[in-house]
Each structure stands twice: as structure tokens, then as C-alpha cells.
C-alpha positions as CSV (number, residue, x, y, z in Angstrom):
1,M,51.1,72.5,-63.4
2,R,48.8,72.6,-61.0
3,F,48.1,74.8,-57.8
4,V,46.4,73.6,-55.2
5,S,45.0,76.2,-51.6
6,T,46.1,75.3,-48.3
7,S,43.9,75.4,-44.5
8,I,45.7,78.6,-44.1
9,D,44.9,81.3,-46.5
10,G,47.0,82.6,-49.4
11,V,49.6,79.2,-48.7
12,I,49.1,78.2,-51.5
13,T,50.5,74.4,-53.7
14,F,52.0,74.7,-56.8
15,I,52.7,70.8,-57.9
16,P,54.6,70.4,-61.7
17,E,53.9,66.9,-63.5
18,P,58.2,65.9,-64.1
19,Y,58.5,63.7,-66.8
20,S,60.7,61.1,-66.6
21,D,62.5,58.6,-68.8
22,A,66.4,56.5,-68.5
23,R,68.1,60.1,-68.6
24,G,66.5,61.2,-65.9
25,F,63.7,64.0,-65.8
26,F,62.6,66.9,-66.9
27,S,60.1,69.2,-64.6
28,R,57.8,72.5,-65.3
29,T,58.8,74.7,-62.0
30,F,57.2,77.5,-62.8
31,D,54.0,78.6,-65.2
32,V,53.4,81.9,-65.3
33,D,50.1,81.6,-66.3
34,V,48.8,78.5,-63.4
35,A,50.6,81.4,-60.8
36,R,47.8,84.2,-62.2
37,E,45.5,81.9,-61.6
38,A,47.0,80.8,-58.4
39,G,46.1,84.8,-57.6
40,V,50.0,85.2,-57.4
41,E,51.7,88.3,-59.7
42,P,54.5,86.6,-61.0
43,H,56.2,89.7,-61.6
44,S,55.8,90.9,-58.0
45,F,59.1,88.7,-57.3
46,L,62.4,91.0,-57.1
47,Q,65.2,88.3,-56.2
48,D,65.8,84.7,-56.4
49,S,68.2,83.2,-53.6
50,V,69.6,79.8,-52.7
51,S,70.7,78.1,-49.4
52,R,72.4,74.3,-49.4
53,S,72.1,72.9,-46.0
54,Y,72.9,69.5,-44.0
55,K,71.5,67.1,-43.2
56,G,70.1,67.9,-39.6
57,V,69.8,72.3,-40.4
58,I,67.1,74.4,-39.6
59,R,66.8,77.5,-40.2
60,G,64.0,79.7,-39.2
61,L,60.9,80.0,-38.5
62,H,61.5,83.5,-40.6
63,V,59.4,86.2,-40.6
64,R,59.8,90.0,-41.9
65,L,57.7,92.8,-40.4
66,G,56.1,95.9,-41.6
67,Q,54.9,94.9,-45.1
68,G,56.7,91.7,-44.9
69,E,57.4,89.5,-47.7
70,A,55.7,87.2,-49.4
71,K,57.8,84.0,-51.3
72,L,57.6,80.7,-53.3
73,V,60.3,77.7,-52.0
74,R,61.1,74.8,-53.6
75,C,64.1,72.4,-52.7
76,S,66.1,72.4,-55.8
77,S,68.3,69.4,-54.6
78,G,67.3,66.6,-51.8
79,R,64.9,67.1,-49.4
80,I,63.2,69.5,-46.7
81,F,60.6,69.5,-44.3
82,D,59.0,72.9,-44.6
83,V,56.9,74.8,-42.5
84,V,54.9,77.8,-42.7
85,V,52.9,79.7,-39.2
86,D,50.3,82.2,-40.4
87,L,51.4,84.9,-38.0
88,R,48.8,87.8,-39.6
89,P,46.3,88.6,-36.9
90,W,43.4,89.2,-38.7
91,S,43.6,85.6,-40.4
92,S,40.9,83.1,-39.1
93,S,44.3,80.5,-39.4
94,Y,46.1,83.0,-37.0
95,G,48.6,80.6,-35.1
96,R,48.4,77.3,-37.3
97,W,51.1,75.7,-39.1
98,L,51.5,73.5,-41.8
99,S,54.4,71.1,-42.9
100,F,54.8,69.8,-46.9
101,D,57.3,67.4,-48.1
102,L,59.8,69.5,-51.0
103,T,62.4,67.3,-52.6
104,D,64.4,67.3,-55.7
105,L,61.9,64.8,-57.4
106,N,58.5,66.1,-56.4
107,Q,59.5,69.6,-57.5
108,R,56.7,70.9,-55.7
109,S,56.6,74.9,-54.8
110,V,55.7,76.8,-51.6
111,Y,54.3,80.3,-52.2
112,I,53.7,81.9,-48.5
113,P,52.4,85.6,-48.4
114,A,53.4,88.0,-46.7
115,G,52.9,87.2,-42.6
116,C,53.6,84.0,-42.6
117,A,56.7,83.1,-41.1
118,H,58.7,80.3,-42.5
119,G,61.6,77.4,-41.8
120,F,62.4,73.8,-43.2
121,Q,64.9,71.2,-42.1
122,A,67.3,69.3,-44.5
123,L,66.5,65.5,-44.5
124,T,69.4,64.6,-47.0
125,E,73.1,64.8,-46.5
126,S,73.2,68.4,-48.3
127,A,69.8,70.1,-49.9
128,D,69.6,73.3,-51.8
129,T,66.3,75.4,-51.4
130,S,65.4,78.0,-53.7
131,Y,63.5,81.6,-52.7
132,R,61.0,83.2,-55.3
133,I,60.9,86.7,-53.5
134,D,59.2,89.9,-53.5
135,R,61.0,92.2,-51.5
136,R,64.8,93.3,-51.0
137,H,65.8,92.7,-47.8
138,D,65.8,94.9,-45.0
139,P,67.1,93.5,-41.8
140,S,65.6,96.0,-39.8
141,D,62.0,93.7,-40.6
142,D,63.4,90.5,-39.9
143,L,62.2,88.1,-37.3
144,T,62.4,84.9,-36.0
145,I,60.6,82.4,-34.1
146,A,61.4,79.6,-32.3
147,Y,62.4,76.5,-33.6
148,D,60.7,74.9,-30.9
149,D,58.5,76.9,-29.4
150,P,55.9,74.6,-27.4
151,K,53.0,76.8,-28.5
152,L,53.6,76.2,-31.9
153,D,54.5,71.9,-31.0
154,I,56.3,71.3,-34.7
155,P,57.8,68.0,-34.7
156,W,60.8,68.3,-36.6
157,P,61.6,65.0,-37.9
158,L,65.2,64.9,-36.6
159,S,67.3,66.1,-34.0
160,P,68.7,69.2,-35.2
161,T,72.3,69.5,-35.8
162,S,72.9,72.9,-36.8
163,M,71.5,76.5,-37.1
164,S,72.2,80.5,-36.1
165,P,72.6,81.8,-33.4
166,G,70.1,84.1,-34.0
167,D,67.8,80.9,-35.2
168,H,69.0,79.1,-31.8
169,G,68.4,81.5,-29.5
170,A,64.8,83.1,-31.2
171,L,62.0,83.5,-28.9
172,P,58.8,81.9,-28.5
173,M,55.5,83.7,-29.9
174,A,54.5,84.6,-26.8
175,E,57.7,86.3,-25.4
176,L,56.9,88.4,-28.8
177,G,54.0,90.3,-28.6
178,Q,55.6,93.9,-29.6
179,E,57.2,92.7,-32.2
180,L,54.8,90.3,-33.7
181,S,52.7,93.3,-33.5
182,R,54.8,94.9,-36.5
183,I,53.1,92.6,-39.0
184,R,50.8,94.2,-41.4
185,A,48.8,93.1,-44.2
186,R,49.2,94.1,-47.2
187,N,46.6,92.9,-48.7
188,Q,43.9,93.1,-45.6
């Protein structure tokens, strides 16, 4: 397993080397030493979660305000178009986004630091997305950015088939100024 830094500071892709044969494959999906080498403290994770989404479903763009939350995201079954948006006002990449092709075959993980929004779209009939999260959930810190924010102009691969009422009714960044100002740095 190796890691690659991205053009957004702190966003890291972990790339495993799956071993395939006639039985299927085996892949290490997390390595404490590689995480530390990448600057991610492996023991900071408090929760593991998984979501199942059906083709076309969009989840996000979600961010936690206040102290935020960092997470390690991987598609354990199926395929997703994964998006990270830098919302840290002090960051040189503020307002920029990156997308990743996460699949059950490549087993790649993306580390998303606190202060970045995250969302994805399921591209297969069913897609399971696994998360390692470094904070307990506090609903008062939840904020959702509109998936179709014109300023971000994210080219979602499919027309959305379904999303939660909160995701569907989310506002664009331009209308969230006061709320976005609640993003703080833990390690600024």
C-alpha cells in the first residue's frame, strides 16, 4: 500500500495493491504505518460506518462545522463518484473540489480532513461506502452544500435518482456565508 497527496492540502489517496487470482482478490485496505507516514493518526478514528446507495443516488455534500471531522472513505462494493470540496477559509485551495473513482476493485481510500465537504454518487446498481470517522456525530454541526451549486459546477456522472430531503433542499455556498464561517481548524 502507498499513499498519494492531492492538490488539496491534507486530502490523501491510499492506494492498495490487491492480489487477484482465480478465487477473487485480497487487498489490505488500511495500514497503520502507511497512515502515519502520510500524516494521518490511525488511532484518532472513533467510528466505522457504512452506507448502501442505489444507482444515481447522491449523498452530500456534507461538512461538519465547529471542530469538524476527518474521515477515511472507501467503496467496499460497487462504484462511486466521490467528491471532496475544500471549505477551509485559510486554505490556498478554498472552494476547489476533487473527484475520485472509488470501486470495489481498486479498493482505494480517500482521507478527507476536517473542514472539507464530502459527497458521492452511486454509479452501480448498489454501492456500499465505508467510512472511518474521527469524531462522534453532533447534529448541531451538520451542514449540507447543494450538490448542484453553480459555483462548484461538479459534473455528476448520472442524473440524480434520489437523495435525502436535507440534501435535496441544501443551499449553494453563496447563501451559506454565516454557517460556513463556523468552520474552524483543529490544526491550523
